[in-house]
C-alpha positions in Angstrom: -14.7 -105.6 -77.6 -11.3 -107.0 -76.9 -11.8 -109.5 -79.7 -12.4 -106.8 -82.2 -9.5 -104.7 -81.0 -7.2 -107.7 -81.3 -8.5 -108.5 -84.7 -8.0 -104.9 -85.9 -4.5 -104.8 -84.4 -3.8 -108.2 -86.1 -5.0 -106.9 -89.5 -2.8 -103.8 -89.1 0.2 -105.9 -88.2 -0.5 -108.2 -91.2 -0.9 -105.2 -93.6 2.4 -103.7 -92.4 4.2 -106.9 -93.3 4.5 -108.6 -89.9 2.5 -111.8 -90.9 3.4 -113.9 -87.8 2.5 -111.1 -85.4 -0.7 -110.4 -87.2 -1.7 -114.0 -87.3 -1.1 -114.3 -83.5 -3.2 -111.3 -82.8 -6.0 -112.4 -85.1 -5.9 -115.9 -83.5 -6.3 -114.3 -80.0 -9.2 -112.2 -81.4 -10.9 -115.3 -82.7 -10.5 -117.1 -79.4 -12.1 -114.1 -77.6 -15.0 -114.1 -80.0 -15.6 -117.8 -79.2 -15.5 -117.0 -75.5 -18.0 -114.2 -76.0 -20.3 -116.4 -78.1 -20.4 -119.1 -75.4 -21.0 -116.5 -72.7 -23.9 -115.1 -74.7 -25.3 -118.5 -75.3 -25.1 -119.4 -71.6 -26.9 -116.1 -70.7 -29.7 -116.9 -73.1 -29.9 -120.4 -71.9 -30.1 -119.3 -68.2 -32.8 -116.8 -69.0 -34.9 -119.6 -70.7 -34.2 -121.8 -67.6 -35.4 -119.0 -65.3 -38.6 -118.5 -67.3 -39.3 -122.2 -67.3 -38.7 -122.6 -63.6 -40.8 -119.5 -62.8 -43.7 -120.9 -64.8 -43.4 -124.2 -63.0 -43.2 -122.6 -59.5 -46.3 -120.4 -60.3 -48.3 -123.4 -61.6 -47.3 -126.0 -59.0 -46.0 -124.0 -56.1 -42.7 -124.8 -54.3 -41.5 -128.4 -54.8 -38.1 -129.9 -54.3 -38.7 -132.0 -57.4 -38.6 -128.8 -59.5 -35.3 -127.7 -58.0 -33.5 -131.0 -57.8 -32.3 -131.1 -61.4 -31.0 -127.6 -61.1 -28.7 -128.2 -58.2 -25.8 -129.5 -60.4 -24.5 -126.1 -61.5 -24.2 -122.6 -60.1 -25.8 -120.9 -63.1 -28.8 -123.2 -62.8 -29.1 -122.6 -59.1 -28.9 -118.9 -59.6 -31.7 -119.0 -62.3 -33.8 -121.1 -59.9 -33.2 -118.8 -57.0 -34.2 -115.8 -59.1 -37.4 -117.5 -60.2 -38.1 -118.5 -56.6 -37.5 -114.9 -55.5 -40.1 -113.6 -58.0 -42.6 -116.3 -57.0 -42.2 -115.9 -53.2 -40.3 -119.1 -52.5 -36.8 -117.7 -52.1 -36.3 -118.7 -48.5 -37.4 -122.3 -49.1 -35.3 -122.6 -52.2 -32.2 -121.3 -50.5 -32.7 -123.7 -47.6 -33.1 -126.6 -50.1 -29.8 -125.8 -51.9 -28.1 -125.1 -48.5 -29.4 -128.5 -47.3 -27.7 -130.2 -50.3 -24.4 -128.7 -49.2 -24.1 -125.9 -51.8 -22.5 -122.6 -50.7 -21.7 -119.4 -52.5 -18.2 -120.6 -53.4 -19.4 -123.7 -55.3 -19.0 -122.2 -58.8 -18.0 -125.1 -61.0 -20.7 -127.6 -62.1 -20.6 -130.9 -60.2 -19.7 -132.8 -63.4 -16.7 -130.6 -64.1 -15.5 -131.0 -60.5 -15.5 -134.8 -61.0 -14.1 -134.7 -64.5 -12.4 -131.4 -65.7 -12.6 -132.6 -69.3 -16.3 -132.6 -69.2 -16.5 -129.1 -70.7 -15.8 -130.7 -74.1 -18.4 -133.5 -73.9 -21.5 -133.1 -76.1 -23.7 -134.2 -73.3 -22.4 -131.4 -71.0 -22.8 -128.8 -73.8 -26.3 -130.0 -74.7 -27.5 -129.9 -71.0 -25.9 -126.5 -70.5 -27.1 -124.7 -73.6 -30.4 -126.6 -74.3 -32.2 -126.7 -71.0 -35.6 -128.3 -70.5 -37.4 -131.5 -70.9 -36.0 -134.0 -73.4 -38.0 -134.5 -76.5 -39.2 -138.0 -77.4 -39.1 -139.1 -81.0 
């Protein structure tokens, strides 16, 4: 919503003759639209991850091998914990992540903690927004 308000205010500034003010407001609007797009894409990706993990937990039961690849980011751990809650494995999943040293305040993904510029890498973006098994050619 903020993006559209900024875009509208920028267009009004531009129309009134303040080109530089209008351009700045439009630029901020575009930036907020990009943020909103990535937030929506992350939400869709986490929902797909949740459904995939839930299906695996229902089919195979609790296994640390299912949860191990999901430990690297808070969003993936939350998706796994939600799937574990719905399949009756919540306590074991929490204990597993707690045993790995993760607490409620570990928000940033492990890769980003090690290298803050990792947000821009194609590998990070692919693993964040395209979860699941890698396809073989």
